[in-house]
C-alpha positions in Angstrom: 115.6 94.0 0.2 117.5 92.4 3.2 116.5 89.3 5.2 117.6 89.2 8.8 117.9 85.4 10.4 118.0 85.6 14.2 119.5 82.5 16.7 119.9 82.5 20.3 117.4 83.2 22.8 115.7 80.8 25.4 115.0 80.1 28.6 117.7 81.0 31.3 117.6 81.1 34.8 117.8 85.0 36.8 121.8 85.9 36.9 122.5 84.0 33.9 123.8 84.5 30.0 122.2 84.2 26.8 123.9 84.9 23.2 121.8 86.3 20.5 122.8 86.4 16.9 121.5 88.2 13.6 122.9 87.4 9.8 121.8 90.2 7.6 121.9 89.4 3.8 121.1 90.9 0.8 121.3 94.8 0.1 123.5 95.7 2.3 124.9 99.5 2.4 128.3 100.4 3.4 127.0 102.5 5.8 124.3 101.2 7.9 123.4 100.3 11.8 122.0 97.1 13.5 120.8 96.2 16.7 118.4 95.0 18.8 115.4 95.9 20.1 112.6 94.0 22.4 109.2 93.7 23.2 107.4 92.4 26.4 103.9 91.6 26.5 101.8 94.2 26.6 104.4 96.9 26.3 105.6 98.8 23.3 108.8 97.8 21.6 112.1 99.2 22.7 115.7 99.7 22.0 118.2 97.5 23.6 121.3 98.5 21.7 122.7 99.5 18.4 125.7 99.6 16.5 126.9 101.5 13.1 129.0 100.0 10.8 131.8 102.4 12.0 131.9 100.6 15.4 130.0 103.2 17.5 127.4 101.8 19.8 124.5 103.0 21.7 122.4 101.2 24.6 119.5 101.6 26.5 120.0 102.5 30.3 118.5 99.0 31.3 121.5 97.4 29.3 124.3 99.5 30.1 127.0 97.2 32.2 125.3 94.0 31.3 124.7 93.8 27.6 127.7 93.9 24.6 126.6 94.4 21.2 129.3 93.9 18.5 129.2 92.6 14.7 131.4 91.3 12.1 131.0 93.3 9.1 132.7 90.5 7.1 130.1 87.9 8.1 127.1 90.7 8.2 126.1 89.6 11.6 125.3 91.6 14.6 125.5 89.5 18.3 124.3 90.5 21.5 125.8 89.0 24.4 123.6 89.5 27.4 124.9 89.0 31.3 123.1 89.4 34.9 119.9 88.6 33.2 116.8 89.6 35.1 113.2 88.7 34.9 112.5 92.2 33.6 114.7 91.1 30.5 112.0 88.5 29.3 110.7 90.0 25.8 110.6 88.8 22.3 114.2 90.4 20.8 113.5 91.7 17.5 117.2 92.3 15.2 116.9 95.8 13.2 118.8 96.9 10.1 118.9 100.7 9.1 120.5 101.9 5.7 121.5 105.3 6.3 121.8 106.5 2.9 118.3 105.9 2.0 116.5 104.9 5.2 115.3 101.5 4.4 114.4 99.8 7.7 113.9 96.0 8.1 113.3 93.4 11.1 114.0 89.9 12.0 111.3 87.5 13.0 112.3 87.8 16.6 113.4 85.5 19.1 111.9 84.5 22.7 114.0 85.5 25.9 112.9 84.2 29.1 114.4 85.0 32.4 112.8 83.2 35.3 113.3 84.2 38.8 
C-alpha cells in the first residue's frame, strides 16, 4: 500500500500564488506517476497535472502556463506551484499516485485551495 500526505493550500487573493506538496510513502514502484487533481463544489474531479517517475509532465489546459508540477524522487514527494491563481481555481486538491506495473491507484485526503476575487 501507499500513503499520501498533502500539505499546503489555504486562502489567497486572485493573482497570488500557493504551493502544494505531497509526501508519498509505502510500496512505491520504480515506474509510477504522481499528480494533482481537483474537485470544485458540485463538480467532478478533474486532472490538474501529473508527472512520471521519468519526469514527463502533463497539464490540464487550465493549468498550462500558470502551474508547475515537479517531484523529488529521493524524497518521494511531488509539488505543485500555482501562480496567477483565479477564483475558478478554488477547489479541493487531491494528490494521486499511480503504479504503472500493476495499476495500483491511491489518493491523498485532499487540501482546500480558496482563491478570493
